[in-house]
The first five atom37 places (N, CA, C, CB, O) and aatype in JSON, in Angstrom:
{
  "aatype": [12, 1, 15, 19, 11, 9, 2, 5, 3, 3, 10, 7, 11, 9, 1, 3, 10, 18, 6, 15, 19, 12, 0, 8, 0, 4, 8, 7, 10, 13, 13, 11, 6, 7, 7, 9, 10, 7, 11, 6, 9, 0, 16, 0, 0, 10, 5, 3, 11, 3, 1, 18, 13, 6, 11, 0, 0, 6, 10, 10, 11, 3, 1, 7, 17, 9, 6, 15, 19, 6, 13, 15, 6, 7, 6, 19, 11, 19, 11, 7, 15, 13, 6, 0, 16, 7, 1, 3, 7, 14, 16, 4, 8, 1, 10, 1, 7, 9, 9, 1, 6, 10, 18, 6, 1, 11, 15, 15, 16, 1, 19, 2, 4, 5, 6, 6, 6, 4, 0, 15, 16, 7, 11, 6, 18, 4, 1, 13, 10, 9, 11, 0, 0],
  "atom_mask": [
    [1, 1, 1, 1, 1],
    [1, 1, 1, 1, 1],
    [1, 1, 1, 1, 1],
    [1, 1, 1, 1, 1],
    [1, 1, 1, 1, 1],
    [1, 1, 1, 1, 1],
    [1, 1, 1, 1, 1],
    [1, 1, 1, 1, 1],
    [1, 1, 1, 1, 1],
    [1, 1, 1, 1, 1],
    [1, 1, 1, 1, 1],
    [1, 1, 1, 0, 1],
    [1, 1, 1, 1, 1],
    [1, 1, 1, 1, 1],
    [1, 1, 1, 1, 1],
    [1, 1, 1, 1, 1],
    [1, 1, 1, 1, 1],
    [1, 1, 1, 1, 1],
    [1, 1, 1, 1, 1],
    [1, 1, 1, 1, 1],
    [1, 1, 1, 1, 1],
    [1, 1, 1, 1, 1],
    [1, 1, 1, 1, 1],
    [1, 1, 1, 1, 1],
    [1, 1, 1, 1, 1],
    [1, 1, 1, 1, 1],
    [1, 1, 1, 1, 1],
    [1, 1, 1, 0, 1],
    [1, 1, 1, 1, 1],
    [1, 1, 1, 1, 1],
    [1, 1, 1, 1, 1],
    [1, 1, 1, 1, 1],
    [1, 1, 1, 1, 1],
    [1, 1, 1, 0, 1],
    [1, 1, 1, 0, 1],
    [1, 1, 1, 1, 1],
    [1, 1, 1, 1, 1],
    [1, 1, 1, 0, 1],
    [1, 1, 1, 1, 1],
    [1, 1, 1, 1, 1],
    [1, 1, 1, 1, 1],
    [1, 1, 1, 1, 1],
    [1, 1, 1, 1, 1],
    [1, 1, 1, 1, 1],
    [1, 1, 1, 1, 1],
    [1, 1, 1, 1, 1],
    [1, 1, 1, 1, 1],
    [1, 1, 1, 1, 1],
    [1, 1, 1, 1, 1],
    [1, 1, 1, 1, 1],
    [1, 1, 1, 1, 1],
    [1, 1, 1, 1, 1],
    [1, 1, 1, 1, 1],
    [1, 1, 1, 1, 1],
    [1, 1, 1, 1, 1],
    [1, 1, 1, 1, 1],
    [1, 1, 1, 1, 1],
    [1, 1, 1, 1, 1],
    [1, 1, 1, 1, 1],
    [1, 1, 1, 1, 1],
    [1, 1, 1, 1, 1],
    [1, 1, 1, 1, 1],
    [1, 1, 1, 1, 1],
    [1, 1, 1, 0, 1],
    [1, 1, 1, 1, 1],
    [1, 1, 1, 1, 1],
    [1, 1, 1, 1, 1],
    [1, 1, 1, 1, 1],
    [1, 1, 1, 1, 1],
    [1, 1, 1, 1, 1],
    [1, 1, 1, 1, 1],
    [1, 1, 1, 1, 1],
    [1, 1, 1, 1, 1],
    [1, 1, 1, 0, 1],
    [1, 1, 1, 1, 1],
    [1, 1, 1, 1, 1],
    [1, 1, 1, 1, 1],
    [1, 1, 1, 1, 1],
    [1, 1, 1, 1, 1],
    [1, 1, 1, 0, 1],
    [1, 1, 1, 1, 1],
    [1, 1, 1, 1, 1],
    [1, 1, 1, 1, 1],
    [1, 1, 1, 1, 1],
    [1, 1, 1, 1, 1],
    [1, 1, 1, 0, 1],
    [1, 1, 1, 1, 1],
    [1, 1, 1, 1, 1],
    [1, 1, 1, 0, 1],
    [1, 1, 1, 1, 1],
    [1, 1, 1, 1, 1],
    [1, 1, 1, 1, 1],
    [1, 1, 1, 1, 1],
    [1, 1, 1, 1, 1],
    [1, 1, 1, 1, 1],
    [1, 1, 1, 1, 1],
    [1, 1, 1, 0, 1],
    [1, 1, 1, 1, 1],
    [1, 1, 1, 1, 1],
    [1, 1, 1, 1, 1],
    [1, 1, 1, 1, 1],
    [1, 1, 1, 1, 1],
    [1, 1, 1, 1, 1],
    [1, 1, 1, 1, 1],
    [1, 1, 1, 1, 1],
    [1, 1, 1, 1, 1],
    [1, 1, 1, 1, 1],
    [1, 1, 1, 1, 1],
    [1, 1, 1, 1, 1],
    [1, 1, 1, 1, 1],
    [1, 1, 1, 1, 1],
    [1, 1, 1, 1, 1],
    [1, 1, 1, 1, 1],
    [1, 1, 1, 1, 1],
    [1, 1, 1, 1, 1],
    [1, 1, 1, 1, 1],
    [1, 1, 1, 1, 1],
    [1, 1, 1, 1, 1],
    [1, 1, 1, 1, 1],
    [1, 1, 1, 1, 1],
    [1, 1, 1, 1, 1],
    [1, 1, 1, 0, 1],
    [1, 1, 1, 1, 1],
    [1, 1, 1, 1, 1],
    [1, 1, 1, 1, 1],
    [1, 1, 1, 1, 1],
    [1, 1, 1, 1, 1],
    [1, 1, 1, 1, 1],
    [1, 1, 1, 1, 1],
    [1, 1, 1, 1, 1],
    [1, 1, 1, 1, 1],
    [1, 1, 1, 1, 1],
    [1, 1, 1, 1, 1]
  ],
  "atom_positions": [
    [[-18.19, -3.91, 25.01], [-17.36, -2.74, 25.19], [-17.63, -1.77, 24.04], [-15.85, -3.12, 25.26], [-17.73, -2.18, 22.88]],
    [[-17.76, -0.51, 24.35], [-17.99, 0.52, 23.35], [-16.67, 1.11, 22.87], [-18.88, 1.62, 23.91], [-15.67, 1.09, 23.59]],
    [[-16.68, 1.62, 21.65], [-15.5, 2.28, 21.08], [-15.93, 3.63, 20.53], [-14.84, 1.41, 19.97], [-17.1, 3.85, 20.23]],
    [[-14.97, 4.53, 20.41], [-15.2, 5.82, 19.76], [-14.19, 5.96, 18.63], [-15.07, 7.01, 20.77], [-13.15, 5.3, 18.63]],
    [[-14.51, 6.8, 17.68], [-13.58, 7.06, 16.58], [-13.05, 8.47, 16.72], [-14.26, 6.86, 15.2], [-13.75, 9.38, 17.16]],
    [[-11.79, 8.63, 16.34], [-11.16, 9.94, 16.32], [-10.35, 10.03, 15.03], [-10.26, 10.19, 17.6], [-9.72, 9.05, 14.63]],
    [[-10.35, 11.18, 14.39], [-9.6, 11.29, 13.14], [-8.2, 11.87, 13.41], [-10.36, 12.17, 12.13], [-7.92, 12.39, 14.48]],
    [[-7.35, 11.76, 12.39], [-5.96, 12.22, 12.53], [-5.88, 13.7, 12.86], [-5.18, 11.93, 11.26], [-5.05, 14.11, 13.66]],
    [[-6.74, 14.5, 12.25], [-6.71, 15.94, 12.5], [-7.01, 16.24, 13.97], [-7.72, 16.66, 11.6], [-6.32, 17.05, 14.6]],
    [[-8.02, 15.59, 14.51], [-8.36, 15.8, 15.92], [-7.24, 15.31, 16.84], [-9.67, 15.1, 16.26], [-6.92, 15.98, 17.82]],
    [[-6.66, 14.17, 16.53], [-5.56, 13.66, 17.35], [-4.39, 14.63, 17.31], [-5.12, 12.27, 16.87], [-3.73, 14.85, 18.33]],
    [[-4.11, 15.21, 16.14], [-3.05, 16.21, 16.02], [-3.34, 17.45, 16.84], [0.0, 0.0, 0.0], [-2.43, 18.02, 17.45]],
    [[-4.59, 17.88, 16.87], [-4.97, 19.05, 17.68], [-4.81, 18.76, 19.16], [-6.42, 19.47, 17.38], [-4.4, 19.63, 19.94]],
    [[-5.14, 17.54, 19.56], [-4.96, 17.14, 20.96], [-3.48, 17.13, 21.3], [-5.59, 15.76, 21.23], [-3.08, 17.61, 22.36]],
    [[-2.64, 16.58, 20.4], [-1.19, 16.59, 20.62], [-0.69, 18.02, 20.75], [-0.46, 15.86, 19.46], [0.11, 18.33, 21.64]],
    [[-1.16, 18.91, 19.86], [-0.74, 20.31, 19.92], [-1.12, 20.96, 21.25], [-1.36, 21.1, 18.76], [-0.35, 21.73, 21.82]],
    [[-2.32, 20.64, 21.74], [-2.76, 21.18, 23.03], [-1.83, 20.72, 24.15], [-4.21, 20.74, 23.33], [-1.36, 21.54, 24.94]],
    [[-1.57, 19.42, 24.21], [-0.69, 18.9, 25.26], [0.71, 19.5, 25.14], [-0.62, 17.38, 25.18], [1.31, 19.87, 26.15]],
    [[1.23, 19.6, 23.92], [2.57, 20.17, 23.74], [2.62, 21.64, 24.14], [3.03, 20.01, 22.29], [3.64, 22.11, 24.63]],
    [[1.51, 22.38, 23.94], [1.5, 23.79, 24.32], [1.53, 23.97, 25.83], [0.25, 24.48, 23.74], [2.01, 25.0, 26.32]],
    [[1.03, 22.99, 26.56], [1.01, 23.06, 28.02], [2.25, 22.41, 28.63], [-0.26, 22.39, 28.55], [2.83, 22.93, 29.58]],
    [[2.65, 21.25, 28.08], [3.7, 20.43, 28.7], [4.98, 20.32, 27.89], [3.17, 19.08, 28.95], [5.91, 19.65, 28.32]],
    [[5.03, 20.95, 26.73], [6.16, 20.81, 25.81], [6.35, 19.33, 25.48], [7.48, 21.41, 26.42], [5.36, 18.6, 25.33]],
    [[7.58, 18.88, 25.37], [7.83, 17.5, 24.97], [7.64, 16.48, 26.09], [9.22, 17.37, 24.42], [7.73, 15.28, 25.86]],
    [[7.37, 16.96, 27.31], [7.13, 16.04, 28.42], [5.89, 15.18, 28.17], [6.96, 16.82, 29.73], [5.79, 14.07, 28.7]],
    [[4.96, 15.68, 27.37], [3.74, 14.91, 27.1], [4.01, 13.68, 26.25], [2.72, 15.8, 26.41], [3.19, 12.77, 26.23]],
    [[5.12, 13.63, 25.56], [5.43, 12.47, 24.72], [5.53, 11.2, 25.55], [6.72, 12.7, 23.95], [5.16, 10.12, 25.09]],
    [[6.02, 11.32, 26.77], [6.07, 10.18, 27.68], [4.67, 9.71, 28.04], [0.0, 0.0, 0.0], [4.45, 8.5, 28.19]],
    [[3.75, 10.63, 28.2], [2.36, 10.25, 28.47], [1.75, 9.53, 27.29], [1.52, 11.49, 28.82], [1.05, 8.53, 27.46]],
    [[2.01, 10.03, 26.1], [1.49, 9.37, 24.9], [2.04, 7.94, 24.8], [1.85, 10.18, 23.62], [1.31, 7.0, 24.46]],
    [[3.33, 7.79, 25.11], [3.99, 6.49, 25.1], [3.3, 5.55, 26.09], [5.48, 6.63, 25.43], [3.04, 4.39, 25.77]],
    [[3.02, 6.05, 27.29], [2.34, 5.24, 28.31], [0.92, 4.87, 27.86], [2.28, 6.0, 29.64], [0.46, 3.76, 28.11]],
    [[0.23, 5.8, 27.19], [-1.09, 5.48, 26.63], [-0.97, 4.3, 25.67], [-1.69, 6.71, 25.9], [-1.79, 3.39, 25.69]],
    [[0.05, 4.34, 24.83], [0.28, 3.25, 23.89], [0.48, 1.92, 24.58], [0.0, 0.0, 0.0], [0.0, 0.89, 24.11]],
    [[1.18, 1.93, 25.7], [1.38, 0.71, 26.47], [0.06, 0.13, 26.95], [0.0, 0.0, 0.0], [-0.14, -1.08, 26.92]],
    [[-0.84, 0.99, 27.39], [-2.16, 0.54, 27.83], [-2.92, -0.06, 26.66], [-2.96, 1.72, 28.45], [-3.52, -1.13, 26.8]],
    [[-2.9, 0.61, 25.52], [-3.58, 0.1, 24.33], [-2.94, -1.2, 23.85], [-3.55, 1.15, 23.22], [-3.64, -2.1, 23.38]],
    [[-1.63, -1.29, 23.96], [-0.91, -2.46, 23.5], [-1.21, -3.72, 24.31], [0.0, 0.0, 0.0], [-1.12, -4.82, 23.77]],
    [[-1.55, -3.57, 25.58], [-1.85, -4.74, 26.41], [-3.02, -5.53, 25.85], [-2.16, -4.31, 27.86], [-2.97, -6.76, 25.78]],
    [[-4.07, -4.84, 25.45], [-5.25, -5.52, 24.89], [-4.92, -6.2, 23.56], [-6.4, -4.52, 24.7], [-5.34, -7.32, 23.31]],
    [[-4.16, -5.52, 22.73], [-3.78, -6.09, 21.43], [-2.9, -7.32, 21.65], [-3.03, -5.03, 20.56], [-3.1, -8.35, 21.01]],
    [[-1.93, -7.21, 22.55], [-1.03, -8.34, 22.83], [-1.8, -9.52, 23.41], [0.07, -7.92, 23.8], [-1.55, -10.67, 23.02]],
    [[-2.71, -9.26, 24.31], [-3.5, -10.34, 24.91], [-4.28, -11.08, 23.85], [-4.46, -9.77, 25.98], [-4.33, -12.31, 23.85]],
    [[-4.9, -10.34, 22.93], [-5.65, -10.98, 21.84], [-4.72, -11.76, 20.92], [-6.43, -9.93, 21.04], [-5.05, -12.86, 20.49]],
    [[-3.56, -11.19, 20.6], [-2.62, -11.85, 19.69], [-2.03, -13.12, 20.31], [-1.49, -10.88, 19.31], [-1.72, -14.07, 19.6]],
    [[-1.88, -13.14, 21.63], [-1.32, -14.31, 22.3], [-2.25, -15.53, 22.24], [-1.02, -13.98, 23.75], [-1.83, -16.63, 22.58]],
    [[-3.48, -15.33, 21.83], [-4.4, -16.46, 21.67], [-3.93, -17.4, 20.57], [-5.81, -15.96, 21.37], [-4.29, -18.57, 20.54]],
    [[-3.12, -16.87, 19.67], [-2.54, -17.67, 18.59], [-1.03, -17.43, 18.58], [-3.19, -17.31, 17.19], [-0.53, -16.66, 17.76]],
    [[-0.32, -18.07, 19.5], [1.11, -17.81, 19.69], [1.94, -18.06, 18.43], [1.64, -18.67, 20.81], [2.95, -17.39, 18.21]],
    [[1.52, -19.0, 17.6], [2.27, -19.31, 16.38], [2.16, -18.19, 15.35], [1.78, -20.62, 15.78], [3.02, -18.04, 14.48]],
    [[1.11, -17.41, 15.44], [0.87, -16.3, 14.5], [0.83, -14.96, 15.23], [-0.45, -16.53, 13.72], [0.15, -14.03, 14.8]],
    [[1.55, -14.86, 16.33], [1.45, -13.7, 17.22], [1.59, -12.37, 16.48], [2.5, -13.8, 18.31], [0.7, -11.53, 16.54]],
    [[2.7, -12.18, 15.8], [2.93, -10.89, 15.15], [2.0, -10.69, 13.95], [4.39, -10.78, 14.7], [1.61, -9.56, 13.66]],
    [[1.65, -11.75, 13.28], [0.68, -11.64, 12.19], [-0.67, -11.18, 12.74], [0.54, -12.99, 11.44], [-1.31, -10.3, 12.16]],
    [[-1.1, -11.77, 13.85], [-2.36, -11.38, 14.48], [-2.28, -9.95, 15.0], [-2.71, -12.35, 15.63], [-3.24, -9.18, 14.86]],
    [[-1.16, -9.59, 15.61], [-0.98, -8.22, 16.11], [-1.07, -7.22, 14.95], [0.39, -8.08, 16.83], [-1.68, -6.17, 15.09]],
    [[-0.47, -7.56, 13.82], [-0.53, -6.69, 12.64], [-1.97, -6.51, 12.17], [0.33, -7.26, 11.49], [-2.39, -5.4, 11.84]],
    [[-2.73, -7.6, 12.15], [-4.14, -7.53, 11.75], [-4.92, -6.61, 12.69], [-4.76, -8.93, 11.74], [-5.72, -5.79, 12.24]],
    [[-4.69, -6.75, 13.98], [-5.4, -5.94, 14.96], [-5.03, -4.46, 14.83], [-5.11, -6.43, 16.37], [-5.9, -3.59, 14.89]],
    [[-3.74, -4.18, 14.66], [-3.3, -2.79, 14.48], [-3.94, -2.17, 13.24], [-1.77, -2.72, 14.37], [-4.37, -1.01, 13.26]],
    [[-3.99, -2.95, 12.17], [-4.59, -2.44, 10.94], [-6.1, -2.27, 11.1], [-4.29, -3.4, 9.76], [-6.66, -1.24, 10.71]],
    [[-6.77, -3.26, 11.68], [-8.22, -3.19, 11.88], [-8.61, -2.01, 12.76], [-8.72, -4.48, 12.5], [-9.68, -1.42, 12.57]],
    [[-7.76, -1.66, 13.7], [-8.06, -0.55, 14.61], [-7.61, 0.8, 14.05], [-7.4, -0.79, 15.95], [-7.81, 1.83, 14.69]],
    [[-7.01, 0.79, 12.87], [-6.67, 2.03, 12.19], [-5.34, 2.65, 12.58], [0.0, 0.0, 0.0], [-5.06, 3.77, 12.16]],
    [[-4.52, 1.96, 13.35], [-3.24, 2.52, 13.77], [-2.22, 2.54, 12.65], [-2.7, 1.75, 14.94], [-1.34, 3.41, 12.62]],
    [[-2.31, 1.59, 11.72], [-1.31, 1.45, 10.66], [-1.98, 1.03, 9.36], [-0.23, 0.41, 11.06], [-3.13, 0.6, 9.36]],
    [[-1.25, 1.17, 8.27], [-1.68, 0.57, 7.0], [-1.01, -0.79, 6.83], [-1.33, 1.5, 5.8], [-1.66, -1.74, 6.38]],
    [[0.28, -0.89, 7.18], [0.98, -2.16, 7.14], [2.17, -2.09, 8.1], [1.46, -2.5, 5.69], [2.62, -1.02, 8.49]],
    [[2.65, -3.29, 8.48], [3.77, -3.37, 9.42], [4.59, -4.62, 9.14], [3.26, -3.38, 10.89], [4.05, -5.66, 8.74]],
    [[5.9, -4.49, 9.34], [6.82, -5.63, 9.25], [7.52, -5.75, 10.59], [7.86, -5.45, 8.07], [8.27, -4.86, 10.99]],
    [[7.28, -6.86, 11.29], [7.94, -7.13, 12.56], [9.16, -8.01, 12.29], [6.97, -7.82, 13.56], [9.09, -8.97, 11.52]],
    [[10.28, -7.69, 12.93], [11.44, -8.58, 12.91], [12.05, -8.57, 14.3], [12.5, -8.14, 11.82], [11.53, -7.9, 15.2]],
    [[13.13, -9.3, 14.48], [13.69, -9.45, 15.82], [14.1, -8.13, 16.46], [14.88, -10.36, 15.77], [13.82, -7.92, 17.65]],
    [[14.72, -7.24, 15.74], [15.19, -6.0, 16.35], [14.64, -4.74, 15.72], [0.0, 0.0, 0.0], [15.1, -3.64, 16.02]],
    [[13.65, -4.89, 14.84], [13.18, -3.73, 14.1], [11.73, -3.91, 13.68], [14.06, -3.49, 12.87], [11.27, -5.02, 13.41]],
    [[11.02, -2.8, 13.64], [9.65, -2.78, 13.15], [9.54, -1.64, 12.14], [8.61, -2.6, 14.32], [9.95, -0.51, 12.41]],
    [[8.99, -1.94, 10.97], [8.76, -0.92, 9.95], [7.26, -0.79, 9.75], [9.48, -1.28, 8.61], [6.55, -1.77, 9.53]],
    [[6.8, 0.46, 9.82], [5.37, 0.75, 9.72], [5.12, 1.72, 8.57], [4.82, 1.33, 11.04], [5.8, 2.74, 8.45]],
    [[4.16, 1.39, 7.76], [3.68, 2.33, 6.74], [2.3, 2.8, 7.16], [3.65, 1.67, 5.31], [1.47, 2.02, 7.63]],
    [[2.07, 4.08, 6.99], [0.75, 4.63, 7.27], [0.41, 4.73, 8.74], [0.0, 0.0, 0.0], [-0.73, 4.45, 9.12]],
    [[1.35, 5.13, 9.58], [1.05, 5.32, 11.0], [0.01, 6.42, 11.16], [2.33, 5.66, 11.79], [0.13, 7.49, 10.56]],
    [[-0.99, 6.16, 11.96], [-2.05, 7.13, 12.25], [-1.5, 8.4, 12.88], [-3.1, 6.51, 13.17], [-2.07, 9.47, 12.71]],
    [[-0.4, 8.27, 13.59], [0.18, 9.42, 14.29], [1.15, 10.24, 13.44], [0.9, 8.95, 15.52], [1.54, 11.33, 13.85]],
    [[1.53, 9.76, 12.28], [2.51, 10.46, 11.44], [1.83, 11.6, 10.7], [3.19, 9.48, 10.44], [1.09, 11.38, 9.74]],
    [[2.11, 12.82, 11.15], [1.46, 14.0, 10.57], [2.43, 15.16, 10.49], [0.23, 14.4, 11.4], [2.42, 16.04, 11.34]],
    [[3.26, 15.16, 9.46], [4.16, 16.25, 9.12], [4.73, 17.1, 10.23], [0.0, 0.0, 0.0], [4.17, 18.15, 10.55]],
    [[5.8, 16.67, 10.82], [6.48, 17.4, 11.88], [7.98, 17.34, 11.64], [6.13, 16.83, 13.27], [8.45, 16.72, 10.69]],
    [[8.73, 18.0, 12.52], [10.19, 18.01, 12.42], [10.83, 16.77, 13.03], [10.75, 19.24, 13.08], [11.98, 16.45, 12.71]],
    [[10.14, 16.08, 13.88], [10.71, 14.91, 14.55], [9.7, 13.79, 14.65], [0.0, 0.0, 0.0], [8.58, 13.91, 14.15]],
    [[10.08, 12.7, 15.29], [9.18, 11.57, 15.45], [7.9, 11.96, 16.19], [9.89, 10.44, 16.2], [7.94, 12.74, 17.14]],
    [[6.79, 11.41, 15.75], [5.49, 11.73, 16.36], [4.71, 10.51, 16.81], [4.66, 12.51, 15.4], [3.64, 10.65, 17.39]],
    [[5.22, 9.33, 16.57], [4.45, 8.1, 16.8], [4.68, 7.54, 18.2], [4.8, 7.04, 15.75], [5.1, 6.4, 18.36]],
    [[4.41, 8.35, 19.2], [4.7, 8.0, 20.58], [3.75, 6.9, 21.09], [4.59, 9.23, 21.47], [4.2, 5.97, 21.77]],
    [[2.47, 6.99, 20.78], [1.53, 5.95, 21.2], [1.86, 4.63, 20.51], [0.08, 6.37, 20.89], [1.86, 3.57, 21.14]],
    [[2.14, 4.7, 19.22], [2.47, 3.48, 18.48], [3.75, 2.85, 19.04], [2.64, 3.79, 16.98], [3.85, 1.63, 19.12]],
    [[4.71, 3.66, 19.42], [5.94, 3.16, 20.04], [5.61, 2.41, 21.33], [6.92, 4.32, 20.34], [6.19, 1.36, 21.59]],
    [[4.68, 2.93, 22.12], [4.26, 2.25, 23.34], [3.55, 0.93, 23.05], [0.0, 0.0, 0.0], [3.75, -0.06, 23.75]],
    [[2.72, 0.93, 22.01], [2.03, -0.3, 21.61], [3.05, -1.35, 21.19], [1.04, -0.03, 20.45], [2.98, -2.5, 21.63]],
    [[4.0, -0.95, 20.36], [5.01, -1.89, 19.86], [5.85, -2.45, 21.0], [5.92, -1.21, 18.82], [6.1, -3.65, 21.06]],
    [[6.27, -1.58, 21.91], [7.06, -2.08, 23.05], [6.26, -3.12, 23.83], [7.47, -0.91, 23.98], [6.79, -4.16, 24.21]],
    [[5.0, -2.83, 24.07], [4.16, -3.77, 24.83], [4.02, -5.1, 24.09], [2.76, -3.15, 25.08], [4.03, -6.16, 24.71]],
    [[3.88, -5.04, 22.78], [3.77, -6.28, 21.99], [5.02, -7.14, 22.16], [3.55, -5.95, 20.51], [4.91, -8.36, 22.35]],
    [[6.19, -6.54, 22.08], [7.44, -7.3, 22.22], [7.64, -7.8, 23.65], [8.64, -6.42, 21.8], [8.1, -8.93, 23.85]],
    [[7.29, -6.98, 24.63], [7.46, -7.42, 26.01], [6.53, -8.57, 26.36], [7.24, -6.27, 26.96], [6.93, -9.5, 27.06]],
    [[5.31, -8.51, 25.89], [4.35, -9.59, 26.17], [4.76, -10.88, 25.47], [2.94, -9.18, 25.74], [4.59, -11.96, 26.03]],
    [[5.29, -10.77, 24.28], [5.71, -11.95, 23.52], [6.93, -12.62, 24.16], [6.03, -11.57, 22.07], [6.98, -13.84, 24.27]],
    [[7.9, -11.81, 24.59], [9.17, -12.35, 25.1], [9.21, -12.49, 26.62], [10.29, -11.47, 24.66], [10.1, -13.14, 27.16]],
    [[8.25, -11.88, 27.31], [8.23, -11.86, 28.78], [9.5, -11.24, 29.36], [8.07, -13.28, 29.33], [9.93, -11.58, 30.46]],
    [[10.1, -10.3, 28.59], [11.26, -9.55, 29.06], [11.07, -8.08, 28.72], [12.57, -10.09, 28.44], [10.3, -7.73, 27.82]],
    [[11.77, -7.23, 29.45], [11.7, -5.78, 29.2], [12.51, -5.43, 27.95], [12.23, -4.98, 30.43], [13.59, -5.97, 27.72]],
    [[11.97, -4.53, 27.15], [12.67, -4.05, 25.96], [12.56, -2.53, 25.88], [12.11, -4.71, 24.68], [11.67, -1.93, 26.48]],
    [[13.46, -1.94, 25.14], [13.39, -0.54, 24.79], [12.93, -0.45, 23.34], [14.77, 0.18, 24.99], [13.3, -1.28, 22.51]],
    [[12.13, 0.54, 23.05], [11.65, 0.76, 21.69], [11.87, 2.22, 21.36], [10.14, 0.37, 21.54], [11.36, 3.11, 22.04]],
    [[12.64, 2.47, 20.31], [12.97, 3.84, 19.89], [12.56, 4.05, 18.45], [14.47, 4.12, 20.06], [12.84, 3.21, 17.59]],
    [[11.89, 5.16, 18.18], [11.55, 5.48, 16.8], [12.74, 6.17, 16.15], [10.27, 6.38, 16.72], [13.06, 7.31, 16.49]],
    [[13.39, 5.49, 15.22], [14.59, 5.99, 14.56], [14.27, 6.82, 13.33], [15.49, 4.85, 14.18], [14.98, 7.77, 13.01]],
    [[13.21, 6.47, 12.63], [12.76, 7.22, 11.46], [11.26, 7.37, 11.56], [13.17, 6.51, 10.12], [10.57, 6.49, 12.07]],
    [[10.75, 8.51, 11.08], [9.31, 8.75, 11.16], [8.81, 9.34, 9.84], [8.98, 9.7, 12.34], [9.43, 10.22, 9.25]],
    [[7.67, 8.83, 9.4], [7.06, 9.35, 8.18], [6.67, 10.82, 8.34], [5.82, 8.53, 7.8], [6.5, 11.53, 7.35]],
    [[6.54, 11.28, 9.57], [6.24, 12.7, 9.81], [7.33, 13.61, 9.26], [6.07, 12.97, 11.31], [7.08, 14.76, 8.92]],
    [[8.54, 13.08, 9.17], [9.68, 13.88, 8.69], [9.97, 13.65, 7.21], [10.92, 13.55, 9.51], [11.01, 14.06, 6.7]],
    [[9.04, 12.98, 6.53], [9.2, 12.76, 5.1], [9.77, 11.4, 4.74], [0.0, 0.0, 0.0], [9.96, 11.11, 3.55]],
    [[10.04, 10.56, 5.72], [10.57, 9.22, 5.44], [9.46, 8.35, 4.83], [11.13, 8.56, 6.74], [8.28, 8.65, 4.97]],
    [[9.87, 7.29, 4.17], [8.92, 6.38, 3.52], [8.07, 5.64, 4.55], [9.67, 5.37, 2.64], [6.9, 5.35, 4.3]],
    [[8.66, 5.33, 5.7], [7.96, 4.59, 6.74], [8.51, 5.02, 8.1], [8.12, 3.06, 6.53], [9.5, 5.73, 8.19]],
    [[7.85, 4.57, 9.14], [8.34, 4.76, 10.5], [9.13, 3.5, 10.85], [7.16, 5.03, 11.52], [8.67, 2.38, 10.6]],
    [[10.3, 3.68, 11.43], [11.16, 2.53, 11.78], [11.49, 2.61, 13.26], [12.47, 2.52, 10.91], [11.99, 3.62, 13.76]],
    [[11.19, 1.52, 13.94], [11.4, 1.42, 15.39], [12.46, 0.35, 15.65], [10.07, 1.09, 16.14], [12.42, -0.74, 15.07]],
    [[13.41, 0.66, 16.54], [14.42, -0.3, 16.95], [14.03, -0.9, 18.29], [15.81, 0.35, 17.03], [13.62, -0.19, 19.21]],
    [[14.16, -2.22, 18.38], [13.81, -2.95, 19.59], [15.1, -3.54, 20.17], [12.74, -4.08, 19.3], [15.82, -4.26, 19.48]],
    [[15.39, -3.23, 21.43], [16.59, -3.73, 22.1], [16.24, -4.2, 23.51], [17.7, -2.64, 22.14], [15.31, -3.68, 24.13]],
    [[16.97, -5.17, 24.0], [16.79, -5.61, 25.38], [17.05, -4.46, 26.32], [17.71, -6.8, 25.71], [17.97, -3.66, 26.1]],
    [[16.25, -4.37, 27.37], [16.41, -3.28, 28.35], [17.5, -3.6, 29.34], [15.1, -3.01, 29.09], [17.78, -2.81, 30.24]]
  ]
}
């Protein structure tokens, strides 16, 4: 399988393009993209069920999505999100989709994932809340 690289500036320009055409409706599309990306990461992480979240963290870091992550039962804290780029509100829509997919694949149940804090707004890290759907 081939891969391509994209930098944060280009991803931000793509986000700006979509927002100029679709306003905030595009955030749902970004979230869905994250779900697609998260399926592959979750599948790979499930190969080692005892180290699932540790393996998922390694894959997220290796793929450049994050610098570090802390998974817990109802919360995820991320430092260095690839999507966090100085805005007024949360910007990590793809990462939110990835995280939701990781939790759903691990638990085999539906969950909601909400970004409560975002480094884009000057916070130290991005914080996502995980709740049963």
